[in-house]
N, C-alpha and C positions, 0 to 999 in steps of 0.2 A: 535629273536636276533637284537639287533641295529647293525649296522656297521660303523666303524670309518673310515671316508672316508678322514679325511685331510689326506695331503702328506708333507712330508713323516712322519711315514710310512701310509702303506694301511692295515688295517686287520679288522679283526671281534672279538670280543671279546667274552667269555675268547680266544678261537679257532675258526678258520673258519671251518664249517663242509660241506660249499657249496651245501646248502640245499633250492631249491627253494619252494619247497611246502612239506608239511608233508609225511611222508614214506608211502607205500601201508596199507591199514590196520588201519591207524591212525583216531581218530573220529575228526569231524571238529572242527576245532580249537575254533572255534566262541561259542561253547558249553562249554569251559572250566572255571571253576570257576578262574582259576588263568594262567597268564603266561606259555605257554611252555617256558622250560630252553635247553637250546641247547647245548651239550657236545660232547666228542669224546672218542675213543677207539681206540688201534692199527688196521691196516689193519687187520693182520692174525687171530684177535680174534672177527671179525664184526660179531655179528649175530641180528637178530630181535627177540625179546621175547613178546610173548602174557600172559599178565597178569594173565587173567581170571575176573570174577567177574566186569568185564567191564572197567578194569584199565588194562593200557597200557605200556611197558617202550620199548624205543625205543635205537637202537645202531647207530651211524653215525661213517662215517670214517673221519679220518684227517691225514694228514701225509704230512707234509711239505716236500718239494724237499731235504732241507739239514743234515732232520733228520733220524734216523732209526724208522724204525716202532715201537721196542721194547720199543725205550724213552719216547714214550706219554701214557699220562696217562688215564688210565680208568676213564672216564667221561659219564654219562649218562642223556639221553632226560627224564624228569619225567613228569610225565601229570597225573594232579588229576581230576578224571571222578565223583564221589560220595562226601562223606562224609571227605575222608583224603586221605594220598599218604599213598602206605603201607609200602613203602621203599624207604626213604630220602638216595639218596646214593652220597657223597661227595668224590669223588677220584680226589682231587685237583694235580694239575703239583706238587705240594709238595709232597705228597703221596698215598698213598691208605685210602681206607673210611672206615666209621664207618658204619653200619646198623641200621637204627632204623624201626623199625614197629611202626604202628599205629593201634589204637582201635579193638586190639587185633585178626582182621581178616588178616589171612595168604593165601599166595599164593603158594603151595609149588613148582608148575608148574615153576618157575622162581629163587625161594628161593635158591637149590640147583647148579643151572648153576651162580647163582650169586657169591656165597660162593667159586664155585671151581676156578672162574674168579680170585677171591679175592687171594686165595690160591694162584696160581700161578702166581699172580703177586707180592707179599712176596718174593714168592720164588726165583724170576728172578734176586732180590738183587735192584730192581724197589725203594724199599721203603725207604721213608726220615727220619731221625727222627726229623727234623723239624715241622712232623705233628700236630698239637697239636688241641682241640677243640674247639680252641677259634677261628679258620680259618674255621672249620665248623660253628661256631655258626654265624660268618661273611658273611658268604656265605647265609645261609638260611634266615639271616635277611635281605640283599640286594635285593636276589631274590623275597622274600614276599613282598617287598616296591615295587618293578618293576623295581630296578635298574639291569639294565642287562649289563652296560657297564663296566666290570670290568674283571680284570685279575691280575694272579700271578707266580711267578718264578719256571722254570723248573728245576726239580731234575737232569737233566743230562745237566753238562758244554756244552756239544759238540751240544746242540740245542741252547744256549741262543742266537747267532747270527739270528737265524728265529724266537726267541719265540718274541710274541705280548710285552710279558711284559716288553722285553730289550729294544726293537723299545720304544715301549711309557714310559718308564722310562729315557731311554736316550736322548730322544727326547726334554727336555724342560731340560736337565742337560746343562747350559752354564758354569760352573767352572768345567775342567775335573780333580780339587783333587777331585773332591767326584763323579768320574763314579763308576759305579760296581766295583768290585775285591779293592775299596781303601775306600769306604764306605759299611756301611751296608745296606743292603737291606731292601725295604719294604716288609709286607708281602704281600700286594697287592697294586696294582694301580685301582684306581675308577675314572670314569669320569662321574660326574652327567651331566643331560643335561636339568633339569629344574629346578626351585628352591626347589621343594619338593623331588627333588634326590637329591640336596645337602645337603637338613636338613636329609633325611634320612641315607645318606652315615656317616654323625657327628652321629647321635644318634647309627646306628650300628657298627661304627666303636669304640665308646665309650663302648655300652655293652659289646662288644666281648674284652673289657680288650685292646685294642690297641691305643696307641697315636695317635691323628692326624696331617697330616701335609699337609696344603694347599698351593698348588702349582699355582699361576699364570700364570708366564713365567720364572719362573726359576732363574731368576736372583741374586737370594741371593747370596753375595761374600762367603757366607761360607756357600753355601748350605743347608742352614736353612730349604728350603720349601720340601726336599727329601732324609736327613738324620737324623736319632737319634740315641741314643744309647739305647734305649729301645725298645720292639717292636712295630712297627708304622704302619700305612697305607698312602697312599698320594694321597688326594683328588687332584686329575688335572680337572683344571677348563676351561683346552681349549675348551671345545665345549659350556661352557655358555659364549660367545661372542656377543652376538649381542648389537648391538647400535643404539637407537631409539632418534630420532633429533628432536626435536620441535620448528624447525627455527622462529614461529613467538614468543615464548617467550622466545627463546635464552637457551634453555635446553637439555640437553640429559639424557637418562636414560644408564648406562653402564654397562653391565655385570660385574663381574670384573675377568672372563677370558680373557675378550677382550684385546688384546697388544694395547700398543700404537700407534703402526704404524696403527693395524684394528678400533681404535679410532679415530684418524685423519680420516682415508680414509671414516668413517662414516658421519661424520660431515660436509668434504668438499663434499660429492655427494650431502647430503643437502643443503647445502648453501653456497656458494663464498666468503661470508665477515666475517664469523664467525669461530674462532678457540677455542683451549684451551691449556692453559698453563699447558705443562708438559717435560719431557724430550726429549732427540733427537734420541735414541734408539728403534727402531720401535719392536724389541722384546720383550723388558719389558713389562710384564703384567701389567694393570692397577692396579688391586687389591693392589700387594704388591709397588708397586710406590707410589700412593696416601695415602696408610696406614704410609708411611714413611716419608712423606711432599710431597716430587716430584719437584721438579727444574730444570726449561729449559728455554729456549730461550727466552720467556715471561716473566719469571719471575720478571724484574726488572721492566718491566711496571705494570704486573698483579698480582705479587706475584706467592704463588707457586701453584702445581694442589689441593692440600690438600684445600688452602684458597678459591677455588673455587668450595667447593661442598657444593649444598644446601640439600640433603636429602642422606639419604641411608636406605638398606634392611639390617639387620643384623639377623643371626640365633645363639641363643645360644646354651649352650652346653645341656640346655634343650629341645632343638628345638623350642623355643619360636622365631617366626618371627616378628620382631619389626621394626617400621619405625623411624623416627627422633622423633616422639611425644612420641613413646612407649619406645626407649630406653632410652629417657631424655636426658639433655642437658651433662650433665658430661660424659657420654658415648658415644654419638655424639662427643662430643670436643676431645675427646681419641682415637678414631679409626680415626682419619685423624691428623696422624701424630706420633700416639704413637707406630707404630711400626706393622709390619704385622705378623698374625699368633698369636695374642693375646688375642683378646677379643672375639671371635667369628668366623664366616664363614660369611663374606660381599658378600652376592648374586650379591649386584647393587650397584653403585652409582650414584646419581642426579646430573651432572655438570652443573654449570653456564659456557655458552658460550660467548666468548669476541670478539669484533669486532676487525678487521683485515683491513687494505686498499687492494685496488684490486692490486697492484702491492706495493713488498717489495726488499730491497736489500739482498744481501750475497755474502762474500767471504769466501776463505779459501788461505792462503798464507805461504810458507815456506820459513825461514828465515837462511840459513846454515852459520856456522861464528865462530868465535876463541872462547873461554871461557868470554874473556871480552867482546866482543862486544856482544853475546848473553844475558850475565849478566845486558847491557847497555839497552839492548829492556826489557829485564825482568823489571828493575826497572823501565824503563818509564811506563810499561804497569800498577803496582802497582797504578800509580799514577794517569793515566788517565782513565783505564777501570771503574770503581768504580761510578766514578763522569762523565760520559757521559749522554747525555740525558735519560730518561728512554726507548724511543723507541729501543736504542742503547743496543747490547748484544755485549761484546769481550773478548772470552775467549782465554787462551793461555796454550799451550803443550810446556813441553822441554825436551831433552832427546839426547841421542848419538845414538838414534835407530831411531827414527821415521820414519812412514811409508813415511809420505810425503815429506822426504829430500831424496828418490830414491835410486837411487846407490852412490850417491856421500856418503851419510854417515858422520861421525861425529856431532858433537854438530850442534844443530838447536835447531829452535823456531817454532812453525806453529801458526799462529792468525786463529779464527773464527769468522767473523763478521756478523751479522743480525742486519736490520734495520728496521723499518715499516715506510717504505716509500722510495722514490725514490733514485736509484743509486747514482744520481747527487748528492742528498742530504748527502747520505752516505759517498761519497767522499769526499765533502765539509767538515765534520765534521772532517774525520779524517786525513787532509791535516792543519787543524788549530791546532787541541789537540796532535796527534802523529804523527809528518812528517818525524820521524825517522824510522817512518814503509813503508816509498816511495812506500803508496797504490799508483796503476794506475786504470786509465781510465778502461783499459784489465780485471783488476783483479776483479773489481765490478759486480755483475750480477744481472738484476733484471728480477722478474718471480712472482708468484703469490705466495699465503704462503704454500699451501700445495707442489707445487714444491720446496720450499726453505724447508720444512720438510724432500723429500727426497734427495735433495743437502746434508743435514748434517746428512743422515741417516747411512751414513757406508754401503749402498749396493753399490755390484758393478757399475761400471760405466754404462752408458747405462739404469738404472733402471726406471721405471715409476711408476706411482702414485699408481698404482694396486699393485705392486710390495709389497707395504705396508703392504698389508695384509698376506704376507707370513711370518708365526711366525716361519719358521725353521731359526735357526743362523746358516750359513755354517762355516764359520771359529772360531771354538771354540778350546780355550787352556785353560791350567793350570794358574791361576794367583791369588796372594797376595796380598791386596790392604790396605792402612789406610788412614785415613782423619785428619784434621787439619782445624782450621780458622784462619785466620791471620788480625788483628786491628791494625797495625802499620806496614808501609812498611819495607821491609826485607831489610838492608841496601845493598849495593852492593859488599862491600868486602865478607859479607857474601854469595850472591847468588854465588859470583864467587867460595867458599869454595862447596856450594850446586852439583853447573855442577860440578867441578870435582870429587865429589861423583861421578855423573853418568856417568860421562867417565869412568869408572873403571867396571860400569855396563850396557852395551848397550841395554838389556833387561828390562831395569826399566825407568819412564819415568813419569813427574809430568803433572796434569791438574788443572790450576786453573780457578774457575769461578765466574764473578765478582759480587757483591753483590750490595748496595748501590739502590737508585732507590724506588720503592712500599718495597722494603725486607728493607729498613733504617724505614719506616713510619708505616708498622704494628707492634701493639706490640709485645712482645715475648711471652706472655702470652695468646696472642689470639690462639694460637693451643699448643699443644703439642711440635712444633717444635720450640725452643727458640732461633735462631741463626739469629735476624734481625739487629737493629741499631747499630752501630760501627763495624759490623763486613765488612773488604773491599772486599774479598775474600773467599772462600772455596779453601783449595788444598788439591787435592788426588793423592795418591803417589801410583805407581801401579809396578808390573811385571809381567810381564809372558813369558809363557816358554812351548814349545810344549810338554804334557804329555807322548806320548810314544817313544822320540828321545833323552831326558834326563835323566838321572839317579840321578841326583843331586836336587832333587825336595827341601828335607830340604835345601838345601844351600841357594836356592834362597827365601825361608821364612825367614831364618835367616839374610840375609843380607839386608832384607826390614825392621825387625824387629831393626836392628841396624840403618837404616838411620832415622828410626822414631825415636830413639833416638838422635841422633846426631841433629833433627832438634827441639827438645825442647826447646832451649832457642830462638827462631827464631818466636814464633808461642802463641796462646792464650795460658793462663795459669789459675790456681786459679779456676775452672778446667781446664784441656787441655781439648779444647771441640771437637765432633767429629758429624761426621753426620750418622744417624740410619740406611741411605740407603745403606749407604759404611760402613755395619755390619763389626767389628773388634773384634773376640773373644778374641784376645790375649790384650783386654780391663778387661777383666772378663766375669765370667760367673756367674749362679744361684747356681752352686755347688760348692764344694769346698774339697778341698785334707788334710786339718789338721784334724786326726781323733780331736773327742772332743774339736773343736775350740769352743769358748764362741759364744753364740748365737748373744751377740753385735758384736763382729767382723765379724761375717759372715752376719748380715746386713749393717757393715758398708762397707764391701766388695761390697755388691750387689750395695747400693747407688753409690759405686764410679763410677763405668761405666753408672749407669743409670745418675747420674748427669753429666757426659761429653757428652753424648745424648739429655739429655732435659733440664740442669740446674734445675733451680728453679721451673720448672713443676713437679720435678720427684715426687714430693709426692702427689699431685693432680692423676695424675697417678696410682698410689696406689690405692687411694681410688677406683677409675674409677672401677679398676680391680676387687677390692673386692665387688664391689656392679653388676657387670656383671658376673662373673666368681669367686666365691669365693673359687670355689674348683681345681682352675687351671689346668680345663682341656685341655685349649688351650695354649701352653706353648711351649719355645724353651731354650736355655741354654742361649739368650739374652732380654727373655720378661718377661714385667712387671711384678710381682708376687702380689696377693693379700696380705695384711697384715699379714694374720692369715695362710700366708702359708711360711714367707720369711724365714724362719728357715729350709727351706728344700723342697728339689727340685726333681723332674724326668727329665732330661733331654732328 
């Protein structure tokens, strides 16, 4: 049984039995035809059974400190010695088991005892009606394939806090709107550790009739990587986190479970003068981020993360393992910006690494003020930021409760600047182009590129480069977000109206990311991500709240929806554009609610949100999807569908 050693949590899957060697009387495990599988029973029922005919069945003890012994599931060691396993017993944490006998050979020595234990378990009320043959099938398939890191939910809610399942599920849930109790639970969480494990996880889930949710970092704004309305399995990629750098060729192979922080750390450990263009949040998974495009501080200089992908390894619904040549250019085009979880399971990406100077400049400054004053700064920023040198990135945050405002509170704007060059040059550029910002020499810090990653990471003060490897996000909240693109500067009078709306709801704020530079020069059909020339900036609307402290969750969501409507005449239209990595199910989904709705209307509804994200690239994405996943095995409520299934959808 493999150990799951990241922290938090620290546990062994499915449940730790704490055995450092086989029990007394067990055969030498090296002689087994398949791995030993570790399971557990309550302390008061533990016994060792000898099977006869050279077959052995062992029972070990597992009783977490916070759980009652009676609440644990009956699970057993199964060992195959000769032709087959006499009994395949799956007593999962969801239920009691089914016993399946093989080849007609029986061992009455333990049959009666196992039946007695099962009968006791049923009569004790521990049985869960959620148990199904498909879960047995999934378990059998995974264990046969050698995938031993997977876990299931407990039937006893009092055990939830201590359960490895809940720890693992919660570990990468970054939006608490979709935490357990608020969203459907997966049937299992599987943690593949190799390419073949990932392939087996996909095939076994499909064979057992489960939808697959691939989770890289868990940052989907709508929880799409860990929630679904149909029975599903979360395939969590966190153990697939290797970063292999070849400095000489300026390339790196990065497994999809590596976070951006792990990716940046791996690159910097291999080279002081190479970097990668992607986002600033270190706990975001590289797999999902690249799949949606991936904008970051280097994008005005080097384009998106997806613009700098040279190759990939994709596992399709039939288990084929394909590189760029094997999948073909249409599919390779689609997986770089066409949205995550829609095409297959991307095992790894080959990245083009980018040169950076030995020292860069960085600053974060907050400017509080009256609504008219902040509107003036906001308006000037619109004119300056998209037209700065390619090496300069200057984002803006506005709101009535920004953390940078501290205890002062009230309306303020925060500006985050990054420059590929010395601090003196950055200060000179700001003084000439944006004197209203009043950037001082003391505001502008000079550091290495990897130190700037920490600077903008949002990690606690005093964090170091090593902390980029920590994939646990401490400050988790519930949130709702939406996005727009701005192609014409918003008039100052409208900005005042926008800020007045934010004064009413201090939990909400805006983030503006400047475009221009390389983003203007890359054609809109180069990748599925189409938001290139003519866009001044992307604007993101967010509202955050403490999930357990506030009862009015829906009120916050409704506020955001009304604010989005309020912004309609101030942003891009025909269609109103959005960024797929800021996924928003309010734009529409693949399902429909009108019974007997004409197929042509359903198609129009799907195309509507598809074109918001992908504009003129939508139809090409449909063709690529039809080629690589015609049965729509990889899907979510806002994934591209194959042409033959646009009229129907399983969410």
